[in-house]
N, C-alpha and C positions, 0 to 999 in steps of 0.2 A: 043650400045647394050641395055642400059636402055631405050633409046628413042623408040627402036623397040618394046620392051616389053610393054611400056606405050601405044604406038599406037595400038597394038593388043588388049590390055585389055580395052582400051577406047570403043571398039566396043562390048565388052561383060563384063561389070563391075561386073555382077553377079558372075563371077568366083572368084573374091576377097571375095565376101560375103560367098560363100560356102567353100573357102579355109580357111577363118577365123574360120568357124565352125569346119572344120575337124581338123586343127592344135590346135584350142582352146580347143576342148573337149579332145584331146590327152594330152595337157598340164594340163588340169583340173584333169586328173586322177593321176598325179604324186603327191607323198607324200613328203613333206619337213618337216621331223619330224612328228608332229601331225597335221601340217597345210596342207590344200589342197585347191587349188583355186576353183575347180569345173568348169564345162563346160561353164557357163555364163561368169565368170570373165576371164577365159582363152580366150574365143572368143573376149572379149573386148580388152585385151592386144594385141592379134595378130592383130586385126583390126587397132589399133592405129599405130602399126609398118607398116602395109601395106598402111596406109594412106599417108605415105611418097612418095608413087608413084604418088600421086595427081590425082587419078582416081575418079571422082564424082559418088556418088550413088544417084539415084532419091529419093526425099522425099516421093513419093507415095509408094515405096517399104517398107520404114520404117513404114509408117502409116498403111499399110495393115497387115504387120507382127504383129505389136503391137495390132491392133484391134482383130486379130484372137486369140492372146494369152489372152488378158484381157477378151474377151467375153467368151472363154472356161472356164476360172477361175470362172467368175460370174455364168455361167450356172451350173457348178458343185456344187457350194455352195449356189445357190439360195434358195432352200427350207429351209436349216438350217439358212441362213441369216435372212430371214423374221421371222422365229421362235425366233431368238435371239434378235430381236429388242425389246426394252422395258427397264425396270429398270436394267435387267441383263447386258445390254451393256454399263452401265455408266462408267465402267473402260476404255473401248475403247474410249469413248468420252473425258474423262479427259486426257488420254494419248495423243490423237491427239492435244488437246489444249496445253498441256505442251510442246510437241515437237515444235509447232509453236512459242510459247512464248520464249522458250530458244533459238530457232534459231534466232528470231528477236533480242534478247538481245546480243547474241554472235556477230552477224554482226555489230550491233551498237558499241559495245566495240572495235572490231577490226578496224572499220572505224575511230574511235576516236584516237586509239593508233597509227595508221599508216597513219593518215591524208588522208584517201581515200575520193574521191568526191562521190556525190550521185550516179553517174552512175556505178562506180566500186563497190560500196557497194551493189547496187541492183544486179549487175552481180554475185557477190560472193554468194549472197543468192540463185539466180537462179541455178547456177552451183553446189555450195557446198551442196545444199539441193535437187538437181535434180528436180526442179519444173520449167519447161520451161515457164509456164504461167506467171511467175514473170517478164520475159522480156517484155511481152506485157503490163501488168498493170503498171510496172515501167516506160516504155517508154511513156505510155499515161499520167502518172502523171508528168513526166518531161516536156512534151509538154505544160502543163498548167502553168508552172512556169513563173514568170515575168522576163525572161532573154532574152538576144539577141538570135536571131535564130541560129547563129553559135555556141554559147555556148550550146544550147539545143541539137544540132546535135552532138557535141563532147561528151556530157554526155550520149546520147543514144548509141553512138558508144562504149563508155566505158562499158555499160551494156553487150553488146555482147562480148567484150574482156574478162571481168571478168567471164562471163559464159563459154567461150571457154576454159579458162585456168583451171577452177575448176571442170568442169562437169565430166571429166574422173575419177578423184579421188573421186568425189561425188558419182559416181556409185560403184567404186571399194571399197571405204572405208565402204560403207553401207554393202556390201557383207561380208567384213572381220569381221565387228562387229557382224552382225546378224548370220552369219554362223559359225564363228570360235571363236570370243571372248565371245559372249553371252553364249554358252554352257559351256565354262570353268568357267565363272562367276557364273553360276547356279550349276555347278558341275554335270551336267546331259547331256545326249545325246539326240539330237533332234529326232532321229529315235525311241529311246526307249519311250520317252514321247508321241510321236505321236501314237505309237502302244497302249500305255496305255490309252490315251484319246479315241482312236477308240474303244478299248475294252469296255470302259464305255458307249460309244455311242451305241454300238451294244448289250449292256446289257449282256456281257460275251460271246456272240456268236463268232464263228470264221468267218473271212473273208479271203478266200483263194485267193492267187495270181494265175495267169495263170500257169498251170502245177503242182499245188499243190493239194493234196488230203489228207484226214484224214486217219491215219493208222487204226483207228477203226471207220468206217463209221456208221452213225446213222441208216441207212436202209441197211439190209443185205439179201442175198438169200442163202438158204441151201437146199441140196438134202438129202432126207431120204428114207430108205426102210421101208415099212409099216410092223409093227410087232404088237405092242400093240394096234394100231388103227384098227385092222382087224374087219370088220363088222360095223364100225362107219360111220355116214354120215359126209360129209365135213362141213356142217353147225354146227354140234355138236362140232367138234374140234375148229372151228373158234369162236364159241360163248363162249367157255371156256376161251379163251385168247384174249384180245383186242389187236389190232395193229399187227396182223399176219394173212396172208391169204395164202391159197393153190392156186397157179397160174397155175400149170401144173401137169398132171397125165399121167404116162406111165404104161401100163399093158401088160405083155407078149410081150415087145418090140414094142408095138403099142401105139401111143399117142391117147388119147380119150378126147372128149369134157367133161368138168366138169360143174356141176350145184350144187347148195346148197344141193340137195337131193341125190347126187351121193354117193354110198356106197363104201368105200375102202376095198380092199381085201388083203389077205396075199401076201407079196412080191411085191405089187404095189410100184412104185417109184414116189415120189411127190416132187415138188419144192415149198418150203415155202419162202415167202417174207414178211418182216416186220421189225419193230423196233428191235434192237438187243436183249434187255431183253425179249421181247415177243417171239422171235424165239427160244431163249434158253429155255424158259418155255414150249413152245409147243412141243419141241423136245422129252421130256420125255413121251409124250402122243402118239407119232407116232412110233418111232423105231430107228434103227441104222442110223447114218449119213454116207453118202457116199461122197467120194471126187469128183466124177464126174459120169455122165451117158450120153451117146450119145442121142442127141435130146432134152435134158432138158434145153439147153441154152435159155435164153429169154432176149429180149431187153426192158429196162424200160426207160421211159421218165421223164424229169423234166420240168415243164411249169409254167409260171407266169400267174395268172388269176386275172383280176380286178373284184372285187365283185360288182354286180349291182342288184341282186335279192333281193327285199325288204323282202322276206320271211326269210332271214338270217341276216338282218341288226339289230344292237342293241341286238344281242343275244350272249351269251358266247359260247366259243368252247365246254365247257362241256355240255351245254344244247343241242347244235347241235349234238354232238356225241351220246348223250343218246336218243334223240327223232327223229333221222333220221332213216328211214327204212334201214335194213341191206343190201338189194340189191342196194340201192342208194349210200351208203358210201363204199361199198366193194372195197378193193384194192386201196383206196385213202389215201395217207399219206401227211399230211401238214408239210412241212419243215420250213416254216417261214411266218410271216405276217409283211408287211411293211406299214407304214402310213406316207405319205409325206416324203418318203425316210428314215424314222426312223424305225428301227426294233422294233417290239413289243415283249413283253415277251410271250413265248409260254406256256400257262397253261390253265387249265379248266376255269379260271376266266377271261381270255382275252375276251373283248367285241369287236365284229367285227363291222365296220362302212362302209358306202358306199364309194367305191373308194379304199378300202384296196387292197394291192397287195399281193395275196396269192400264195406262191410257193408250188406246189404239185408234188408228185412223184407217178408213177404208170404205168400200161400198157397203150398203146395207146387207147384202147377201154374204159378203166376206166377213163382216163383223158378227153376223148371226152364227156363222160357222165357227168363228173363234170362241164366242161365248159358249156354244154347245160343247166345245172341246176343252176349254180352259177353266171355266168357273161360272160365276154369277155376275150378271150385269148390275152395276150400281145405278139404280133409277135416278134420273134427273128430275127434280121437281122444284117449283117455286114455292111450294108449301112447306111450312115448318111442322115437324113431327111433334105436336103438342102432347101426345100421349107420353112420349119419352121425356120431353122437357118439363111438362107439368109435374111429372113424377120427380124429376130432378129438383125442382124448386121446393116441392113438399119435403123431400128428404133433407135439403139444405136448411130449411126453416126449422125442421124438427131437431136437427143437430144444434142449431142455435139456441134451443131451449135447454140444452144440457148444461148443468152447472156442477163443477167439481170443486170441492172445498179442500184447499191445501193449507194446512196450518191455520185454519179458521178464515182463510181468504178465499172468497168465491171466485172461481175462474170460469169464464164462458167465452165461446167464440162469438156469441151474439148472432143476430139474423144475418149481418153482413159476412162475418167469418164463415158461418154455416153455409150460406149460399155460394160463397167462393169455393169452399172445400167441395161441395156437391158439384159445382160446375166443373172443377178440375177432374173429379172422378168420372162424371158423365161424359166429359170431353174425351177422357182416356178410353172409356167403354165404346164411344162412337168410333174411335180410331181402330179398335179391335174388331168391332162388328158393325161395319159401315152401312149395312142395309137399313139399320134403324138410326133414328136421331138426326134426321136431316134438318139443317138450319142454313138457308141460303145466306151468303155473305151480306146481302142488303138487309135481311131481317136482323142479323146479328148487329150490324152497324146501327140500325134504328134503335134496338134495345139499349145499346151503349150510349148513344147520343141523347135520346129522350130520357133514359133512366138517370144518367148522371146529372145532366143539366136540370131536369125536373126536380131531382132530389135536392140539389144545391139551392134552387129557387124556393123550394118549400122550406128549407132551413132558414133562408133569409126572411121569408114572410113570417115565419114563426118567431125567430129570435131577434130580428132587427129592431123592432120597436122597444123591446125590453133592454137591449144593449144601449140604444140611444138614450133612453130615460135614465139608466144607471149612470151613464157617462155624465149626464147633466147634474146628477146628484153628487157624484163622487169626484167630479172633475176628470181631467184626462190622465191623471197619474196612473190609475189602475189599467186603463187602456194601453198606455205607453209601456208599463211593466209587461203587459201581455205581448206587446210587440217584441220585446227582448226575449221573452220565453219562446216565442215562435221562431225568431230568426237565428238566435245563437246556436241551438242544437243543429239546425239545418246547415248553417255556414260551417260549423266545426265538422259535421259529418261529410260535407262536401270536400274539405281538405283531407280528412281521414280516408275517404274513398279514393281520392286521387293519388295521394302521396304514400299512403301506407298499404292500402289494398290494391293499388295499381290498376284501377279502372282506367281504360283508355277510350271506350266507346261511350259517347255522351248519351245516346239513346238508352243503352242498358243501364248506365249509371243513374239517369233521371228516373227510370222505372224503379230501381232499387231504393233510391232515397225517398221517393214519394211513398213507397210501400212501407219503409221503415218508420215513417212518420204517420202511417195510416191516413195519408192525405189523399183521399179519393178524388176531390176536385182537381188537385194538382196532377194526379195520374191521368185524369181525363184530358187535361191540357197537353200533357206529354204525348199521349196516344194520338191526339189530334195532330200535333206537330209531326209525329213520326210517320203517320200515314199507313202504318202496318202494325203487326202484333209483336214486334221485337221487344218492346219494353214490358210486355205482360208477364213473361216468365220470372225475371228478377223481382218484379212487383209482387207477384203471387207468393213467392217465398218469403220476402221481408214483411209483407202485409200480414201473413198468417202468424209470423213470429211477433210482430208489433202488437197484435191483438192480445197476446199474452203478456209481453214485457211491459207495455204501456199501462195495461190494466192494473198491473202490480204496483204502479206508482202511487195509486190512491192510498192504501194503508201505509206505505213507506213514508209518504209525505206527512200523513197524520201523526205517525210515530216520531218523525225526525224534525218537523218544522217547529 
């Protein structure tokens, strides 16, 4: 029966991949006290069990899934990443160095205590710290030793064995530490701190999730019966109160066109739209508010416009509001200003710059007038710009092929590091030229979820059987040594980050630690807990450095073990 199943699955191994995701995410939802695996760790565990069927998964599938995940992460955090580079990122640099040094010392101590050869020691580092590039650098360093060819082959084979035994817990242990132990250590919740950091980033503004809306919206519409305003012009009423406009007029059950000089008559019905305080203020000048009136409904639009007109650049919002003709600014309400994805404070002192993304609210005709005067509308689309992002992935994977030799040691970012760097660059380009490179939030989330969980499942399906077989042959000693190599640098780095580097936000700290350990599955778990992109910037910085620092451990361990 098992042979029949294996034979059928061998023709469609992707079934095991998606089965790992389905069961893994179900397991990830289960609560064990306060502990929860999460979908990524659950997928890894299920994939290891399914690897017992011995069905191979193509390496290309794993590479594609991981490239999609890491590129999407980079794209999302690109603008903030480049803004963060400089003296303020010194904590991330020190953390990445500390993680690499403690990892090296831990491996050397364990190799000395348990009499491990150079190959097994390098394999422990590669698997226990989930840095596959160590296999290559260590193998190259071993080939340069003055030893018989057979001995070099044996040592190189031991690198792979050590890696296979320790890689699974290397991934799982990092998830447990970053997602479960770290929040308890800090006495905080990742989600709470992520929301706090996001609020600071948005300068106190709200960022609503899909399906959410404010109970008291900033812009409101109200219907009034004209009483006190009898005989007054519309322009008079609007000039008395800023940020409120009369958008519709019904007289004797007939809708009539309105102009600034239109005179209101007793019992006219008007629709007033504006900022809530202004509408409340103008109400006393008009008359009694009505619950509804047939034909007074009106559809309003919200549009993002890229500011390009030099007439408004380097001017404050207050100056523009005061010195812009009433007919030009009529019915336009600015809801927000973003610069390089960072929300600006909305006040009369806010200075506008070229390329600012201005979110405006108004009727279709008013917004068209604003676009014609101010700049270029940012098209809203549910489609992803795959011309832009396909090029971004190509650039990233090409960067990953570049190898630089330093002192005989080959250094490379690899496909993951290349895709991350390209994502950061293309994310920054998108923030500068927002007409191109659209990627809806839902599309980005799908790439991250499917990419990471699928990559982890593919690793489990590939390495799980070999790890289980090796443990059977060598006993649990090698596995337990790998547990130490995984946990000690993480725990020490946790204390270092908290008490030396003075990290206080657990979401930022978790992102930085997972990046310093190049622990992509752990980062996926942190991102899932955070619910926003706050952990991505510290992760991007430490991950890029970890790809260099941890890769260097290969030849260092071969030389020192």
